[in-house]
MARBA-3410 file (N, C-alpha, C, O; in Angstrom, 1 decimal):
70
-115.5,-129.8,1.3,-114.1,-128.8,2.3,-113.3,-129.2,0.9,-113.2,-129.9,-0.1 ~ -112.6,-127.9,1.6,-111.1,-127.9,0.3,-109.9,-127.6,1.1,-109.8,-126.7,2.0 ~ -108.9,-128.8,0.5,-108.0,-128.7,1.7,-106.8,-128.2,0.7,-106.9,-128.2,-0.5 ~ -105.9,-127.8,1.4,-105.1,-127.0,0.7,-103.7,-128.1,1.1,-104.0,-128.8,2.0 ~ -102.5,-128.5,0.7,-101.0,-129.2,1.2,-100.1,-128.9,0.3,-100.0,-128.5,-0.9
-99.3,-129.4,1.2,-98.2,-128.5,0.7,-96.9,-130.1,0.0,-96.5,-131.0,0.7 ~ -96.4,-129.9,-1.5,-95.9,-130.8,-2.0,-94.7,-130.6,-2.5,-94.4,-129.6,-3.2 ~ -93.9,-131.8,-2.1,-92.5,-130.7,-2.7,-92.4,-131.0,-4.7,-93.3,-131.5,-5.4 ~ -91.5,-130.6,-5.2,-91.8,-130.4,-6.9,-91.8,-131.8,-7.1,-92.3,-132.2,-8.2 ~ -91.3,-132.6,-6.6,-91.0,-134.0,-7.1,-92.0,-134.8,-6.8,-92.2,-135.5,-7.8
-93.2,-134.8,-5.3,-94.4,-135.5,-5.1,-95.6,-134.4,-5.9,-96.8,-134.6,-5.8 ~ -95.1,-133.4,-6.7,-96.6,-133.3,-7.8,-96.0,-133.3,-8.7,-96.8,-132.8,-9.5 ~ -95.2,-133.5,-9.1,-94.7,-134.4,-10.4,-94.8,-135.9,-10.4,-94.9,-136.4,-11.5 ~ -94.8,-136.7,-9.4,-95.0,-137.7,-8.9,-97.0,-138.4,-9.3,-97.5,-139.3,-10.0 ~ -97.5,-137.3,-8.5,-98.3,-137.4,-8.6,-99.5,-137.1,-9.7,-100.6,-137.7,-9.8
-99.2,-135.9,-10.4,-99.5,-135.3,-11.8,-99.0,-136.5,-12.5,-100.2,-136.9,-12.5 ~ -98.4,-137.5,-13.1,-98.0,-138.5,-13.3,-98.6,-140.1,-13.5,-98.7,-140.7,-14.6 ~ -98.8,-140.6,-11.8,-100.1,-141.1,-11.4,-101.7,-141.0,-12.0,-102.5,-141.8,-12.4 ~ -101.8,-139.8,-11.9,-103.3,-139.1,-12.6,-102.9,-139.5,-14.4,-103.3,-140.3,-15.2 ~ -102.3,-138.9,-14.5,-102.2,-138.7,-15.8,-102.1,-139.9,-16.3,-102.7,-139.9,-17.4
-101.6,-141.1,-16.0,-101.3,-142.7,-16.1,-102.7,-143.5,-15.9,-102.9,-144.6,-16.5 ~ -103.8,-142.7,-14.7,-105.3,-143.2,-14.5,-106.0,-142.6,-15.6,-107.1,-143.1,-15.8 ~ -105.7,-141.8,-16.1,-106.7,-140.7,-17.0,-107.8,-140.2,-16.0,-109.0,-140.1,-16.3 ~ -107.2,-139.9,-14.7,-107.6,-138.7,-13.9,-107.3,-137.6,-13.4,-106.1,-137.5,-13.3 ~ -108.2,-136.3,-12.9,-107.2,-135.6,-12.2,-106.4,-135.9,-10.9,-106.3,-136.9,-10.2
-105.5,-134.5,-10.8,-104.7,-135.1,-9.5,-105.9,-134.7,-8.1,-105.9,-135.2,-7.0 ~ -106.5,-133.8,-8.5,-107.5,-133.9,-7.0,-108.7,-134.8,-7.3,-109.7,-134.9,-6.5 ~ -108.7,-135.4,-8.4,-109.9,-136.8,-7.8,-109.1,-138.0,-7.2,-109.5,-138.7,-6.3 ~ -107.6,-138.1,-7.9,-106.5,-139.1,-7.2,-106.3,-139.1,-5.9,-106.4,-140.1,-5.2 ~ -105.8,-137.6,-5.4,-105.9,-137.3,-4.5,-106.9,-137.4,-3.3,-106.6,-137.7,-2.2
-108.1,-136.9,-3.9,-109.1,-137.3,-3.0,-109.7,-138.9,-2.9,-110.6,-139.2,-2.1 ~ -109.3,-139.5,-3.5,-109.7,-141.2,-4.0,-108.7,-142.0,-2.2,-109.0,-142.9,-1.4 ~ -107.5,-141.0,-2.6,-106.3,-141.6,-1.5,-106.9,-141.1,0.3,-106.8,-141.5,1.4 ~ -107.5,-140.1,-0.4,-107.6,-139.7,1.5,-108.6,-140.8,2.1,-108.6,-141.4,3.2 ~ -109.5,-140.7,1.0,-111.4,-141.2,1.5,-110.7,-142.8,1.7,-111.1,-143.4,2.7
-109.6,-143.8,0.8,-109.3,-144.9,1.4,-108.9,-144.9,2.7,-109.5,-145.6,3.5 ~ -107.7,-144.0,3.0,-106.8,-144.3,4.0,-107.8,-143.5,5.1,-107.3,-143.6,6.2 ~ -109.0,-142.9,5.2,-110.2,-142.4,6.8,-110.5,-144.1,6.3,-110.1,-144.7,7.3 ~ -110.8,-144.9,5.6,-111.3,-145.7,5.8,-111.0,-147.2,6.4,-111.7,-148.0,7.0 ~ -109.4,-147.2,6.1,-108.8,-148.2,6.4,-108.9,-148.8,8.1,-109.5,-148.1,8.9
-108.5,-149.5,8.3,-108.3,-150.1,9.5,-106.6,-150.3,10.3,-105.7,-149.7,9.6 ~ -106.3,-150.8,11.2,-105.1,-151.0,11.7,-104.0,-152.7,10.8,-102.8,-153.0,10.7 ~ -105.5,-153.5,10.2,-104.7,-154.1,10.1,-104.4,-154.0,8.6,-103.5,-154.5,8.1 ~ -105.2,-153.3,8.1,-104.8,-152.9,6.3,-103.6,-152.8,6.1,-102.8,-152.5,7.0 ~ -103.1,-153.0,4.4,-101.6,-153.0,3.9,-101.3,-151.6,3.8,-100.4,-151.5,3.0
-101.8,-150.2,4.4,-101.7,-149.0,4.4,-101.0,-148.7,5.4,-100.0,-148.0,5.3 ~ -101.4,-149.2,6.7,-100.6,-148.5,7.7,-99.1,-149.3,8.0,-98.5,-150.3,7.7 ~ -99.1,-148.1,8.6,-97.4,-147.9,8.1,-96.8,-147.7,7.2,-95.6,-147.6,7.3 ~ -97.5,-147.7,6.0,-96.5,-147.2,4.8,-96.5,-145.9,4.9,-97.2,-145.1,5.5 ~ -94.9,-145.7,3.7,-95.0,-143.9,3.7,-96.1,-143.8,2.4,-96.6,-144.5,1.6
-96.2,-142.3,2.9,-97.3,-141.5,1.7,-96.6,-142.7,0.4,-97.0,-143.9,0.3 ~ -95.8,-142.3,-0.2,-95.4,-143.2,-1.6,-96.1,-144.5,-1.5,-97.1,-144.9,-2.1 ~ -95.5,-145.0,-0.7,-96.5,-146.7,-1.0,-97.8,-146.8,-0.3,-98.6,-147.8,-0.2 ~ -97.8,-145.8,0.0,-100.2,-145.7,0.5,-100.4,-145.7,-0.6,-100.9,-146.6,-1.3 ~ -99.8,-143.9,-1.2,-100.8,-144.3,-2.5,-100.3,-144.7,-4.3,-100.5,-144.1,-5.3
-99.7,-145.5,-4.0,-99.2,-146.8,-4.9,-100.1,-147.6,-4.4,-101.0,-147.8,-5.2 ~ -100.3,-148.0,-3.4,-101.6,-149.1,-3.0,-102.8,-148.8,-3.4,-103.6,-149.6,-4.0 ~ -103.0,-147.7,-3.1,-104.6,-147.5,-3.3,-104.6,-146.9,-4.9,-105.7,-147.2,-5.5 ~ -103.8,-146.4,-5.6,-103.7,-146.7,-6.9,-104.2,-147.9,-7.8,-105.1,-148.0,-8.7 ~ -103.2,-148.5,-7.3,-103.4,-150.0,-7.8,-104.6,-150.6,-7.3,-104.9,-151.6,-7.9
-105.2,-150.4,-6.5,-106.6,-151.2,-5.4,-107.8,-150.4,-6.1,-108.9,-150.9,-6.1 ~ -107.5,-149.0,-6.8,-108.5,-148.8,-7.6,-108.4,-148.1,-8.9,-108.8,-146.9,-9.1 ~ -107.7,-149.0,-9.7,-107.2,-149.0,-11.0,-108.6,-149.2,-11.7,-109.1,-148.4,-12.6 ~ -108.8,-149.6,-11.6,-110.5,-150.1,-12.8,-111.7,-148.7,-12.3,-112.4,-148.1,-13.2 ~ -111.8,-148.4,-11.0,-112.6,-146.9,-11.0,-112.0,-146.2,-11.2,-112.8,-145.3,-11.7
-110.5,-145.5,-11.2,-110.6,-144.7,-12.1,-110.9,-144.6,-13.5,-111.3,-143.5,-13.9 ~ -110.7,-145.5,-14.3,-110.6,-146.0,-15.4,-112.1,-145.1,-15.5,-112.3,-144.0,-16.0 ~ -113.1,-145.9,-14.8,-114.7,-145.8,-15.0,-114.7,-143.8,-15.0,-115.3,-143.1,-15.8 ~ -114.0,-143.5,-13.8,-114.7,-141.6,-13.5,-113.7,-141.1,-15.1,-114.0,-140.1,-15.7 ~ -112.8,-141.8,-15.4,-112.3,-141.0,-16.8,-112.9,-140.5,-17.8,-112.3,-140.0,-18.7
END
């Protein structure tokens, strides 16, 4: 599935920085974040977080995976 999302310029730059810091692409990072959010249950830490906090949580949680994928 291909998904088109609208992000502000600031959100785009933030996502690009995070992806670059992890040595992965924006697309891989976003895809991984979506998969993680879909797998969460109400008692997991990302429930109720804003988008930036949820992305940060997913990035920290999967940092080693992103390094291996790079």
